[in-house]
KENU-760546 format. One record per residue (C-alpha): residue in three letters; x, y, z. Coordinates in pm, whole numbers, plus 32768, in hexadecimal, padded with zeros to 4 digits. Layout:
<nodes>
NODE, aa, east, north, up
NODE, ALA, X, Y, Z
...
</nodes>
This chain:
<nodes>
NODE, aa, east, north, up
NODE, MET, 8018, 490D, EBFC
NODE, ASN, 8072, 4A28, ECDD
NODE, GLY, 7FC6, 4A7B, EE20
NODE, ASP, 7F1B, 4BAB, ED97
NODE, GLU, 7E4B, 4AEA, ECA9
NODE, GLU, 7DDF, 4A05, EDB9
NODE, PHE, 7D69, 4B17, EE97
NODE, PHE, 7C8E, 4BA7, ED8F
NODE, ASP, 7BE4, 4A59, ED61
NODE, ALA, 7BC1, 4A2B, EECF
NODE, VAL, 7AFA, 4B5E, EF03
NODE, THR, 7A2D, 4B7F, EDC9
NODE, GLY, 7A02, 4A2D, ED31
NODE, PHE, 7AAB, 4AAC, EBFA
NODE, ASP, 7BF1, 4A1D, EB91
NODE, SER, 7D27, 4AD3, EB36
NODE, ASP, 7D94, 49C9, EA43
NODE, ASN, 7C67, 49F7, E96B
NODE, SER, 7C61, 4A00, E7FC
NODE, SER, 7BAA, 4AAB, E6F1
NODE, GLY, 7AD3, 49CF, E621
NODE, ASP, 7A62, 49B4, E4C4
NODE, PHE, 79C4, 48CE, E3CF
NODE, SER, 7A06, 4839, E281
NODE, GLU, 791F, 479A, E188
NODE, THR, 7A0B, 4675, E181
NODE, ASN, 7974, 453C, E217
NODE, GLN, 780B, 45B4, E213
NODE, ARG, 7794, 4459, E1B9
NODE, VAL, 7720, 438F, E2DE
NODE, THR, 774D, 4245, E22F
NODE, GLY, 7874, 4194, E2C5
NODE, VAL, 782B, 4213, E422
NODE, ILE, 7891, 410C, E51C
NODE, HIS, 7756, 40CD, E5DF
NODE, VAL, 77D5, 40E6, E73B
NODE, ASP, 76B2, 40F3, E827
NODE, THR, 7630, 424F, E856
NODE, GLY, 76C0, 422C, E9AF
NODE, GLN, 780A, 41CB, E91E
NODE, SER, 785C, 4323, E8BA
NODE, ASN, 7820, 436F, EA20
NODE, GLY, 7877, 428F, EB29
NODE, ILE, 78CE, 41AF, EC3D
NODE, GLY, 7812, 40AB, ECFC
NODE, ARG, 788D, 408D, EE62
NODE, ALA, 78A4, 3F14, EE54
NODE, GLY, 7905, 3F11, ECE7
NODE, GLU, 77BE, 3E76, EC7B
NODE, LYS, 76EA, 3F00, EB64
NODE, PRO, 7596, 3F74, EBDB
NODE, PRO, 745E, 3EE6, EB34
NODE, GLN, 73E3, 3F75, E9ED
NODE, GLU, 728C, 3FE8, E982
NODE, ASN, 7230, 3FED, E810
NODE, GLY, 73A0, 3FDB, E7B5
NODE, ILE, 73F1, 4119, E874
NODE, GLN, 74F3, 4102, E987
NODE, LYS, 7480, 416B, EAE0
NODE, HIS, 7569, 4261, EB86
NODE, ARG, 75CD, 426F, ECF0
NODE, THR, 750A, 4355, EDD5
NODE, CYS, 7610, 439B, EEE1
NODE, LEU, 7787, 43B4, EF0E
NODE, PRO, 7853, 42A3, EFB8
NODE, ALA, 78A5, 4384, F0E3
NODE, PRO, 780A, 44C0, F176
NODE, MET, 78A5, 4617, F14E
NODE, PHE, 79D4, 4663, F22A
NODE, THR, 79A0, 477F, F323
NODE, ARG, 7A51, 48C8, F2DD
NODE, THR, 7A17, 4967, F42F
NODE, ASP, 7B76, 4921, F4B0
NODE, PHE, 7C25, 49E5, F39D
NODE, SER, 7C72, 4B59, F398
NODE, VAL, 7C75, 4BF9, F242
NODE, TRP, 7CE7, 4D4C, F2C0
NODE, SER, 7E49, 4CDB, F30A
NODE, ILE, 7E6A, 4C8A, F19A
NODE, LEU, 7DA2, 4DA4, F0FE
NODE, LYS, 7E1D, 4ED3, F1C0
NODE, ARG, 7F48, 4EF0, F0D5
NODE, CYS, 7E6E, 4EF7, EF9F
NODE, ILE, 7D7F, 501D, EFB8
NODE, GLY, 7D5C, 50C3, EE62
NODE, LEU, 7E2E, 4FBF, EDB4
NODE, GLU, 7DDB, 4EB9, ECB3
NODE, LEU, 7DD6, 4D66, ED58
NODE, SER, 7ECD, 4C7B, ECBB
NODE, LYS, 7FE3, 4C24, EDAD
NODE, ILE, 7F40, 4BB3, EEEE
NODE, THR, 7F13, 4A52, EF6C
NODE, MET, 7DD0, 4A08, F024
NODE, PRO, 7D8A, 48DB, F103
NODE, ILE, 7CDA, 47C3, F04C
NODE, ALA, 7BB6, 47E6, F13F
NODE, PHE, 7B43, 490F, F06F
NODE, ASN, 7B26, 4838, EF35
NODE, GLU, 7A05, 476D, EEB5
NODE, PRO, 7A49, 4614, EE1C
NODE, LEU, 7A32, 4680, ECB2
NODE, SER, 7B1F, 470E, EBB1
NODE, PHE, 7ACE, 485D, EB12
NODE, LEU, 7A9C, 479C, E9CD
NODE, GLN, 7980, 46E2, EA76
NODE, ARG, 78F5, 482A, EAFA
NODE, ILE, 78E4, 48A8, E992
NODE, THR, 781E, 4772, E934
NODE, GLU, 7709, 47E7, EA1C
NODE, TYR, 76A2, 48D4, E904
NODE, MET, 75FA, 47A0, E870
NODE, GLU, 750D, 4758, E992
NODE, HIS, 73ED, 4807, E8E1
NODE, VAL, 744B, 47A1, E77F
NODE, TYR, 72DD, 4751, E73A
NODE, LEU, 72BC, 48C9, E6FA
NODE, VAL, 73AD, 48AB, E5D4
NODE, HIS, 72EC, 4785, E542
NODE, LYS, 71AC, 484D, E56F
NODE, ALA, 7245, 497B, E4C0
NODE, SER, 72A2, 48A3, E399
NODE, ARG, 7136, 4837, E373
NODE, GLN, 70A7, 4998, E36C
NODE, PRO, 7046, 4A1B, E212
NODE, GLN, 7054, 4B8E, E273
NODE, PRO, 7195, 4C4F, E2C5
NODE, LEU, 70F3, 4CFD, E3EF
NODE, ASP, 7094, 4BB2, E48F
NODE, ARG, 71F1, 4B2C, E453
NODE, MET, 7290, 4C5C, E4F8
NODE, GLN, 71AD, 4C2E, E627
NODE, CYS, 7234, 4ACC, E653
NODE, VAL, 739C, 4B39, E61E
NODE, ALA, 7375, 4C52, E71E
NODE, ALA, 72E8, 4B5A, E81A
NODE, PHE, 740D, 4A6F, E7D5
NODE, ALA, 750A, 4B87, E80D
NODE, VAL, 746D, 4BDC, E95D
NODE, SER, 744C, 4A6E, E9C2
NODE, ALA, 75C1, 4A3A, E982
NODE, VAL, 761C, 4AFF, EABB
NODE, ALA, 7505, 4A77, EB98
NODE, SER, 75D5, 495A, EC25
NODE, GLN, 76C1, 4A5B, ECC3
NODE, TRP, 75B7, 4ABC, EDC1
NODE, GLU, 7644, 4A76, EF1E
NODE, ARG, 7774, 49C9, EE84
NODE, THR, 788A, 4A6C, EF4D
NODE, GLY, 798F, 4958, EF27
NODE, LYS, 7A9D, 4970, EE20
NODE, PRO, 7AC6, 486D, ED10
NODE, PHE, 7C24, 47DD, ECE3
NODE, ASN, 7CFF, 4891, EBE9
NODE, PRO, 7D1A, 47BA, EAB0
NODE, LEU, 7E77, 473F, EA62
NODE, LEU, 7F02, 479D, E90F
NODE, GLY, 7E80, 4697, E81A
NODE, GLU, 7D6B, 4622, E902
NODE, THR, 7C25, 45C2, E855
NODE, TYR, 7ABF, 4570, E8AB
NODE, GLU, 79BD, 44C3, E7D7
NODE, LEU, 784C, 448D, E814
NODE, ILE, 7757, 43C8, E740
NODE, ARG, 75EC, 43DE, E7A7
NODE, GLU, 7512, 431E, E6B4
NODE, ASP, 73E3, 4364, E78E
NODE, LEU, 7420, 44DC, E76B
NODE, GLY, 7490, 44C9, E600
NODE, PHE, 75F2, 4551, E605
NODE, ARG, 7762, 4503, E626
NODE, PHE, 786B, 45EE, E6AF
NODE, ILE, 79E6, 4609, E6B2
NODE, SER, 7AC7, 470A, E75A
NODE, GLU, 7C3E, 4739, E778
NODE, GLN, 7D23, 4816, E845
NODE, VAL, 7DDF, 48B6, E725
NODE, SER, 7EB1, 49B8, E7E0
NODE, HIS, 7F44, 49DD, E93B
NODE, HIS, 7FBF, 4B47, E92C
NODE, PRO, 7EC8, 4BDE, E8F1
NODE, PRO, 7DDB, 4ACB, E95E
NODE, ILE, 7CEC, 4A79, E841
NODE, SER, 7BEA, 4964, E827
NODE, ALA, 7B58, 4909, E6D3
NODE, PHE, 7A15, 4847, E6AA
NODE, TYR, 793D, 47BF, E593
NODE, SER, 77EE, 470F, E596
NODE, GLU, 7708, 468A, E48A
NODE, GLY, 75A6, 4606, E47E
NODE, LEU, 7584, 4493, E441
NODE, HIS, 7466, 44E4, E353
NODE, HIS, 7533, 45DA, E284
NODE, ASP, 7471, 4705, E308
NODE, PHE, 757D, 47DE, E3AC
NODE, LEU, 76EA, 482C, E3EF
NODE, PHE, 7752, 48DD, E52F
NODE, HIS, 78B1, 4956, E578
NODE, GLY, 795D, 4A5D, E645
NODE, SER, 7A8B, 4B0A, E6D7
NODE, ILE, 7AAF, 4B1E, E84E
NODE, TYR, 7BBF, 4BE4, E8FA
NODE, PRO, 7B34, 4CBA, EA16
NODE, LYS, 7BFF, 4DD3, EAAF
NODE, LEU, 7BE3, 4DDC, EC2B
NODE, LYS, 7C1F, 4EF0, ED25
NODE, PHE, 7C0E, 4F00, EE9E
NODE, TRP, 7B64, 5036, EF2D
NODE, GLY, 7B92, 5004, F0A2
NODE, LYS, 7A4C, 4F56, F0F5
NODE, SER, 79FB, 4EC3, EFA1
NODE, VAL, 7A91, 4E19, EE74
NODE, GLU, 7A19, 4E84, ED1D
NODE, ALA, 7A35, 4DA7, EBE7
NODE, GLU, 7A1C, 4E6D, EAA6
NODE, PRO, 79C7, 4D87, E983
NODE, ARG, 7AA8, 4D7F, E853
NODE, GLY, 7A68, 4CC9, E711
NODE, THR, 7949, 4C8E, E61F
NODE, ILE, 783B, 4B85, E636
NODE, THR, 77A3, 4B12, E4ED
NODE, LEU, 7667, 4A48, E4AA
NODE, GLU, 7616, 49D6, E349
NODE, LEU, 74BC, 4959, E2EA
NODE, LEU, 7514, 488A, E1BA
NODE, ARG, 73B5, 485C, E12E
NODE, HIS, 7387, 49D5, E119
NODE, ASN, 74EA, 4A2F, E0B5
NODE, GLU, 74F6, 4B1A, E1DF
NODE, ALA, 760C, 4B71, E2D2
NODE, TYR, 75E1, 4C24, E41F
NODE, THR, 7701, 4CB4, E4E9
NODE, TRP, 771A, 4D4A, E647
NODE, THR, 77F5, 4D67, E77C
NODE, ASN, 7793, 4D0A, E8DF
NODE, PRO, 774D, 4E08, E9F5
NODE, THR, 7846, 4E5F, EB05
NODE, CYS, 7838, 4D82, EC3B
NODE, CYS, 788B, 4E07, ED95
NODE, VAL, 78BC, 4D3C, EED4
NODE, HIS, 7888, 4E07, F012
NODE, ASN, 7911, 4DD3, F171
NODE, VAL, 7A40, 4D08, F10D
NODE, ILE, 7AE9, 4D68, F256
NODE, ILE, 79D5, 4D5D, F35A
NODE, GLY, 785D, 4D2D, F35D
NODE, LYS, 7777, 4C5F, F284
NODE, LEU, 77EA, 4C3D, F11C
NODE, TRP, 76EF, 4CB0, F017
NODE, ILE, 76FA, 4CDC, EEA0
NODE, GLU, 7670, 4DDA, EDAD
NODE, GLN, 7683, 4DF9, EC33
NODE, TYR, 767C, 4F4C, EB8B
NODE, GLY, 76BE, 4FF2, EA3F
NODE, THR, 7620, 5006, E8E8
NODE, VAL, 7614, 4ED6, E807
NODE, GLU, 75CB, 4F15, E697
NODE, ILE, 7566, 4DEB, E5C2
NODE, LEU, 7583, 4E2B, E44D
NODE, ASN, 74E0, 4D60, E336
NODE, HIS, 75E1, 4D88, E223
NODE, ARG, 74EF, 4D24, E10D
NODE, THR, 73C6, 4E09, E15B
NODE, GLY, 7471, 4F1A, E222
NODE, ASP, 7378, 4EEA, E33F
NODE, LYS, 7409, 4F06, E49A
NODE, CYS, 73A8, 4EC7, E600
NODE, VAL, 742E, 4FB7, E709
NODE, LEU, 742A, 4F25, E86A
NODE, HIS, 747B, 4FF4, E99E
NODE, PHE, 74EF, 4F24, EAC6
NODE, LYS, 74A2, 5015, EBE2
NODE, PRO, 75A1, 505A, ECF6
NODE, CYS, 7523, 5028, EE56
NODE, GLY, 750B, 5198, EEB1
NODE, LEU, 750C, 522D, F00D
NODE, PHE, 73CE, 5189, F088
NODE, GLY, 73DD, 5043, EFC5
NODE, LYS, 72A3, 5089, EEFB
NODE, GLU, 7347, 5035, EDB0
NODE, LEU, 7405, 4F00, EE22
NODE, HIS, 7403, 4DEB, ED19
NODE, LYS, 7318, 4EAF, EC34
NODE, VAL, 7339, 4E9C, EABA
NODE, GLU, 7281, 4F8F, E9D7
NODE, GLY, 729C, 4FD3, E866
NODE, HIS, 7200, 4FC9, E710
NODE, ILE, 7215, 4F31, E5B5
NODE, GLN, 7223, 5021, E492
NODE, ASP, 724A, 5022, E31C
NODE, LYS, 72FB, 513E, E269
NODE, LYS, 71D3, 5228, E2A0
NODE, LYS, 7118, 51E4, E3E5
NODE, LYS, 70EC, 5113, E51D
NODE, LEU, 7031, 4FD0, E4D7
NODE, PHE, 7024, 4F26, E62A
NODE, ILE, 7070, 4F73, E797
NODE, VAL, 711E, 4E6F, E873
NODE, TYR, 713F, 4E73, E9ED
NODE, GLY, 717D, 4D8B, EB12
NODE, LYS, 7297, 4D13, EBF1
NODE, TRP, 73C0, 4C40, EB8E
NODE, THR, 7389, 4B7A, ECD1
NODE, GLU, 721F, 4B30, EC80
NODE, GLY, 719B, 4B57, EB1F
NODE, LEU, 7162, 4C37, E9F3
NODE, TRP, 701A, 4CBE, E968
NODE, GLY, 6FBD, 4D90, E838
NODE, ILE, 6EA1, 4E71, E7C7
NODE, ASP, 6E39, 4F58, E6AB
NODE, PRO, 6ECC, 50B8, E6D7
NODE, VAL, 6D77, 5163, E6CA
NODE, ALA, 6CE9, 5083, E7DC
NODE, TYR, 6E26, 50B6, E8AA
NODE, GLU, 6E16, 5232, E897
NODE, SER, 6CA3, 522F, E8E7
NODE, PHE, 6CE1, 5161, EA1E
NODE, ARG, 6DFC, 523F, EA93
NODE, LYS, 6D28, 5379, EA66
NODE, GLN, 6C0F, 52E3, EB36
NODE, GLU, 6D0B, 527B, EC3B
NODE, ARG, 6D9A, 53D9, EC52
NODE, ARG, 6C43, 547B, EC6F
NODE, GLY, 6BB3, 5389, ED6C
NODE, ASP, 6CDA, 5334, EE4F
NODE, PRO, 6DDF, 5446, EE79
NODE, PRO, 6F2E, 53B9, EEEE
NODE, ARG, 6F68, 53CA, F063
NODE, LYS, 70A0, 5471, F0E7
NODE, ALA, 7193, 536B, F15E
NODE, LYS, 7221, 5393, F2BB
NODE, LEU, 7394, 5380, F2F3
NODE, ASP, 73B6, 524F, F3CE
NODE, ASP, 74DC, 51D5, F499
NODE, ALA, 7559, 50F3, F384
NODE, ALA, 7565, 5214, F290
NODE, GLU, 761A, 52F3, F387
NODE, LYS, 7724, 51EA, F3B6
NODE, ALA, 7754, 51AF, F241
NODE, ASP, 789F, 5265, F23B
NODE, SER, 790E, 5222, F39E
NODE, ASP, 79CF, 511C, F455
NODE, VAL, 7920, 4FCF, F44B
NODE, SER, 787C, 4F44, F314
NODE, ASP, 7788, 4F9C, F1FF
NODE, ALA, 763F, 4F11, F27F
NODE, ALA, 75A5, 4E29, F17E
NODE, PRO, 746D, 4EDD, F0FF
NODE, GLU, 7320, 4E36, F134
NODE, ALA, 72A4, 4E18, EFD1
NODE, GLN, 7134, 4DDD, EF8F
NODE, GLU, 70FB, 4C6E, EF59
NODE, THR, 7027, 4C90, EE24
NODE, VAL, 7012, 4D68, ECEE
NODE, GLN, 6EDE, 4E44, ECC7
NODE, VAL, 6E4C, 4DAA, EB8B
NODE, ILE, 6D93, 4EA5, EAB2
NODE, PRO, 6C3D, 4E27, EA37
NODE, GLY, 6C56, 4DA2, E8D5
NODE, SER, 6DC8, 4D48, E8F4
NODE, LYS, 6E63, 4C16, E853
NODE, LEU, 6F48, 4B35, E920
NODE, LEU, 7090, 4B0B, E863
NODE, TRP, 7159, 4A44, E961
NODE, ARG, 714F, 49D5, EACA
NODE, ILE, 7272, 4958, EB9C
NODE, ASN, 7280, 47E8, EBF8
NODE, SER, 7248, 478D, ED64
NODE, ARG, 7388, 4727, EE14
NODE, PRO, 73A1, 45D9, EEC8
NODE, PRO, 733B, 45E1, F038
NODE, ASN, 74A1, 4599, F0A8
NODE, SER, 753A, 46A2, EFC5
NODE, ALA, 75C3, 4770, F0EA
NODE, GLN, 769B, 4645, F152
NODE, MET, 7711, 461F, EFE7
NODE, TYR, 77A9, 4778, EFA8
NODE, ASN, 764E, 47F5, EF39
NODE, PHE, 7666, 4722, EDFD
NODE, THR, 753B, 46F7, ED1A
NODE, SER, 74CD, 4598, ECBB
NODE, PHE, 757A, 45C7, EB6A
NODE, THR, 76BE, 4631, EC14
NODE, VAL, 76C0, 450A, ED05
NODE, SER, 76E6, 4420, EBDD
NODE, LEU, 7806, 44D3, EB2E
NODE, ASN, 7924, 441F, EBDB
NODE, GLU, 788E, 42C0, EBDC
NODE, LEU, 7981, 41B6, EB68
NODE, GLN, 78E7, 4063, EB27
NODE, THR, 79A6, 3F21, EAFB
NODE, GLY, 7A42, 3F0B, E9A2
NODE, MET, 7A33, 407C, E953
NODE, GLU, 7BAD, 409F, E976
NODE, LYS, 7BD0, 3FD0, E837
NODE, ILE, 7AF3, 40C4, E775
NODE, LEU, 7B4F, 4219, E801
NODE, ALA, 7C7F, 42E0, E79A
NODE, PRO, 7D94, 42B6, E8A0
NODE, THR, 7D80, 4430, E8D7
NODE, ASP, 7C11, 442B, E942
NODE, CYS, 7BBD, 44E0, EA89
NODE, ARG, 7B18, 43AA, EB1A
NODE, LEU, 7C6F, 4309, EB2E
NODE, ARG, 7D0D, 441F, EBFE
NODE, PRO, 7D71, 4385, ED4C
NODE, ASP, 7D56, 44C8, EE15
NODE, ILE, 7BEE, 450B, EDAC
NODE, ARG, 7B98, 439D, EDE0
NODE, GLY, 7C33, 43A3, EF3B
NODE, MET, 7B6A, 44D4, EF9F
NODE, GLU, 7A28, 4440, EF19
NODE, ASP, 7A67, 4308, EFE8
NODE, GLY, 7AA1, 43DB, F11F
NODE, ASN, 7C19, 4399, F136
NODE, MET, 7C96, 44FE, F15E
NODE, ASP, 7DFC, 449E, F1B7
NODE, LEU, 7E20, 43CF, F07C
NODE, ALA, 7D7D, 44DF, EFAD
NODE, SER, 7E72, 45E6, F02F
NODE, GLN, 7FA0, 4506, EFF3
NODE, GLU, 7F31, 44AF, EE93
NODE, LYS, 7EE5, 4618, EE40
NODE, GLU, 8045, 467E, EEA3
NODE, ARG, 80DA, 4559, EDE1
NODE, LEU, 8017, 45AE, ECA3
NODE, GLU, 8074, 471D, ECB4
NODE, GLU, 81E5, 46CB, ECDF
NODE, LYS, 81D0, 45D5, EBBE
NODE, GLN, 813C, 46E8, EAE6
NODE, ARG, 824F, 47DB, EB4C
NODE, GLU, 835B, 46DA, EAFE
NODE, ALA, 82C4, 4699, E9A6
NODE, ARG, 82C8, 4810, E964
NODE, ARG, 8437, 4825, E9C7
NODE, GLU, 8489, 4706, E8DB
NODE, ARG, 83D7, 47B1, E7B9
NODE, ALA, 8493, 48F4, E804
NODE, LYS, 85DC, 4837, E803
NODE, GLU, 8590, 479E, E6B3
NODE, GLU, 84F3, 48E0, E632
NODE, ALA, 83BC, 481A, E5DD
NODE, GLU, 8261, 48B5, E5C6
NODE, TRP, 8134, 480D, E665
NODE, GLN, 8056, 476D, E55C
NODE, THR, 7EE0, 4760, E599
NODE, ARG, 7E34, 4620, E52F
NODE, TRP, 7CC7, 4668, E4DD
NODE, PHE, 7CB3, 47E1, E4A6
NODE, ARG, 7D79, 48DA, E3D8
NODE, GLN, 7D9D, 4A52, E3E7
NODE, GLY, 7CD7, 4B1A, E2ED
NODE, ARG, 7BC4, 4C1D, E2D3
NODE, ASN, 7A57, 4BFF, E323
NODE, PRO, 79A9, 4BE5, E1CF
NODE, TYR, 7894, 4CD5, E239
NODE, THR, 793A, 4DDC, E314
NODE, GLY, 7A9A, 4DCF, E282
NODE, THR, 7B2D, 4DD0, E3E2
NODE, PRO, 7C47, 4CE3, E449
NODE, ASP, 7BBF, 4B8F, E4A6
NODE, TRP, 7C12, 4A20, E4C8
NODE, LEU, 7B73, 4944, E3BF
NODE, TYR, 7B25, 47D5, E3E4
NODE, ALA, 7C0B, 4710, E2FF
NODE, GLY, 7B2F, 45DA, E2FC
NODE, GLY, 7B84, 446E, E32F
NODE, TYR, 7B58, 4445, E4A6
NODE, PHE, 7A3B, 434D, E48B
NODE, ASP, 7B06, 4272, E39E
NODE, ARG, 7BB4, 421B, E4E7
NODE, ASP, 7D1A, 4207, E471
NODE, PHE, 7DC2, 4277, E5B4
NODE, SER, 7F1B, 41EE, E565
NODE, GLY, 7FC3, 4341, E56C
NODE, CYS, 7F24, 43CD, E6A6
NODE, PRO, 8014, 445D, E7AB
NODE, ASP, 8052, 43B6, E8F9
NODE, ILE, 7FD5, 44C2, E9E7
NODE, TYR, 7F60, 43F0, EB10
</nodes>
């Protein structure tokens, strides 16, 4: 993988080797699933021992083997000053700017709040289902809050699987393309209630003080019991102060979720920070049918999402405008320096959302573990993703992220080993590419195939099925 791709991961947490994802109805049955422990699709025990179980559900680890490596000794400017206005794809970043996960594992974090999908499937009314789907779409980006490390770029052919019986799903992803980087993923409910698949290939640009990741690709959720499909794309993510100052993240852009059966849609506006930081992290929008607004949603992607009837919402806003005229904001020092020499001061966002009386809570973010700051700001769900318990190597595909020696070295705190292994793996990938070019051979994906999204008609990668039959005899040797 070339240095460019690495840089973009380093700064944003997105990977340049990503793939677009899709689904197939092949292999919807859950019979025949190998019942690895729910933790098996995740992870590693430090001493190689399996933790105790409760009610047949595997307990997951609550911390990483080693604390986060300090980044204070590294200067990003020496690397980035050549890249202003360019797409980031050819710059190598020090491994200290990584986090010990592959981008494929980062994608899996969409599933942290999968209970919202199960809840949607149980709702008899389309409006209630759309409320749950909207909450799920917002929750999918919540784990990015304060996550300023980059995941490792997936190698071509790399995979990641996760089975969580306690959460009712299984998940498989594959790096299906290197240039452009595309990551394909597919997930299904263990109770036959949903399919979830997507295409991920963000386009990144460096703007002097910030790196912007523009999302590309369609995300699709199917609620099988209702014969409904919902599609959307994620908001744009921007990491500020990549050269100097405190790193901070914002999400902005409009996300439109469409129910392809009813025609209902949810329009969500992820607000940009603005000059005084008043809009930082805010999400506002509405659900509508083909004629009118049915429901108003609001909140913060870092905190939670609420909803209320449009009439009650407008009534509250009118009272608010009559009784409390907005105060004129003063231009403070931070605002004056916004376009000057040093850094973009991280706005001080209000800690809580102003909840309108009569609102319905749709989703609230999970509390992070107390030691999260020493673990790359991982959530409890994320901490478990790279666990590798004794015996799992015999069950996992040989291409699974958990078996990558560079990520494993970083997780264990061995930065020298991680750097050496990362260089070795990248050179091995380059050599394999040269060999294919010599033989005029095309790379063959294993678990996904190119096609078109059945609902939007756009190019997509569709799950070909068969992964959980666990015939890994033809998997490439990428590690």
